[in-house]
N, C-alpha and C positions, 0 to 999 in steps of 0.2 A: 504494500500500500504506500503510494507516494505521499509527499508532504502536502500537496494541494488537496488530495482527498481527505486527509486527516483534518485539515483546516475547515473543509466544507462540512464534515461530520460535526466538528466542535461548534461551528457556526449554527448548524441546524439544531443541535441540542440546546444551545443558549437561546436561540430564537424561540423554540417551543416552550422553554422555561419562562421566558419573558411574556409570551402570549398567554400562557396559563395564568400568570398573575393579573392579566387584564380581564380574563373571562371567568376566573374562579377565585374564591376566597382561600387561597392556598395556606395562608397563615392559620386560619381556623382549622383546616384539615390537618395540618402538621401538629398543632396543639392537641387536637382530639386524638390523633394517633399516639402521640407521646403520653397523653393522659391514660389511655387504655393500656398501653404496654407497661407503663410504670405501675399502674394499679394491679395488673395481672401478675407481674413478676416480683413486686416488692411489698405488696400490701396484703394483709390477711382479710379473709371474708368475715363479715360481721352479721349480727342478727338484724332482721329487717326493721325492727323498731329502735335500734341503736343509732346514735348520731355519727356522722363522719366529719372530718375536718380537712379541708382542702386549702393549701397555702398558695399565696400569690404575692406579687409586688407591683407597685405602680411604676411603670417605666416611662421614659420620655415619650414613647409612642402612644401612651394611654392618656395623656393630659388634654385638657380642653384649651380654648383659645386664651385663657389666662395663664396657662403654662405653669401651674403650680399644684393642681390637684386632678384626680382621675375624672374623666368625662363620664356623663351619664350612661352612654351606650356600653362602656366597658364593664359596668356592673352586670348588665344583662348577659354580656358575652361570657363573663367569668362564671355565671350561674350554669351555663351549658356544661362546662368542664366539671364543676362541683357535683352536678347531678349525674354526669357520666361516671364519675368516681363512685358515687353512691350506688348507682344501678348495677355496676359491675361487681362491687364488693358484696352487695347483698344477693347477687345472682339473679336479680330481677331481669336484667338485660338478657342474660343467657336463656332464662325461662321463657321470656316473651318471644325471642327469636325462634326457639324450638317449637313453639306453638304457632309460629307464623303471624304473630301480632306485630303492631307497630306502636312506638312510643312517640307522642307529639305533644307540644305545649298547647294547652287550651286557652289559658289566660295567665297574666302576671300582674301582681300588684307590688310596688316597691315604694318604700319611704326612706328618704335620705335624711340622716340626722347630723352628720358631721363629715367634712371633707376627708378623703384619703389622699394624703399629700404625695408628691412625686418621691420615689424611692422608699416609700413607707411599706413595710411588710404587713400583710393582713392574712387572716384565715377566714374561710367560709364554713360555718357550722350548718350542716344539713340534716334534717330529720323529717320523717313522715308524721304529720299531725292529724290526718284524717283520710278516709277513703270512702268511696261508694262503689256501685256496680261497674262504673266505667272509668273512674279516675282516681289518681292518688294526689293528695294535697301536701306540698312540701313547705316547710319553713326554712328560709336561708337567712343567716346572720353574718354580715361582714364585720369582723372583729379585728381591731388593730392589735398586733402581737405585743407591742410595747406596753400599753396600758389597759388592754382587754376591754376597750370601749366599743359598744355596738354602733358602728358608723352608719349602717343601713340595714333594713330588714325587708325581706321579700317573701311573698307567698305565691306559689306557682301551682296551677292546676295542670297535672300531667295526664293527658288522655292516653289510654291504651286501647287501640282500635281492635275490633273483632275479638274481644277478650272479656272474661268475667273476672274483674279485679277482686271481688269478694272471695271467689273460689281460690284465686292465687294466694290471697292473704291467709286463707285457711291452711293451705299447704305449707306456707313458710313459717307461720307463727306456731311455736311449740310451747308457749306459755300464755297465761291469761285467757284460757279457753274453758268453757263450761258446757254442760249438757242440759238442754231444755227438757220440758216435760214429755216431749215426744221421742226423746233419746237422740236427737240430732245435736251435733257439735256446733256451737255458735261461738263467735268471737266477742269477747268483752272489749270491743274497740272503744277508744276514748270518746267522750261526748264532743260534738262538733264545736270547735273554738268559735268565739264570737267573730273574730276576724274572717274566718272562712265562711261563716253564715252570711256576713255582710258582702263578701266577695260573690257568693252564689246569688244573693239578692240583686246585686249590681248587674251580674250577667243576665239574669232573667229580665230585669227592667230594660237593659240595652237591647236584648233580643226582641222583646215586645215592641220597643220603639222602632227598630229597623224593619220589623215585619209590617208595622202599621204604615211606615213610609212607602213600602213597596206595594201595599194593597191596592191603591188606585191604579197603578200601572198594570197590575195583574188583572184587575177587573176590566180595564180598557182592552187588554189583549184578548180576553175571553169574548168581549162584545164584538170585536172586529173579526 
């Protein structure tokens, strides 16, 4: 292989790499891959009701236009990796894939309490606070490592498509279970937190509003 051919191959590889950055969010995919590999290789599995802690740092690429604290979108991005870590360590991810289900975010609520400054190390504490037939509800806390202050708190509704979440929880939970009068095993799941109930109420109100906005258009289509 002559030198010119080698240069052309290198140029083609570099070109494809640059084009991929224009059409794909490569950094997200790299982070997700590293997150999964690190979790599988170096972290222990945990019980489904136990919390996980995922660590991060605010880099210069994460700051907002004021260039001294983490921008709002970075918080939501970090939640993806924190939940990935949780889902893999609890084996929810493997179980859902085996059953040919899909995990998607249904809704997110986040409240910011204090800036995470550039180069500041933080951890995301993740735990399940509630579930129903179709979804798992997560609580995420952004906590600065230095002073253990909760800088932000988020609640995420994680939908699992084509899947019975209640049945999955029955399979994973080996404590806090009782038998009812019919002899069926039931889960003593926690009462729905007020924040989650308000979140569900907001979803229902928003859904009703959007449906009412589309109703005249739907009626008009039927008439024509």
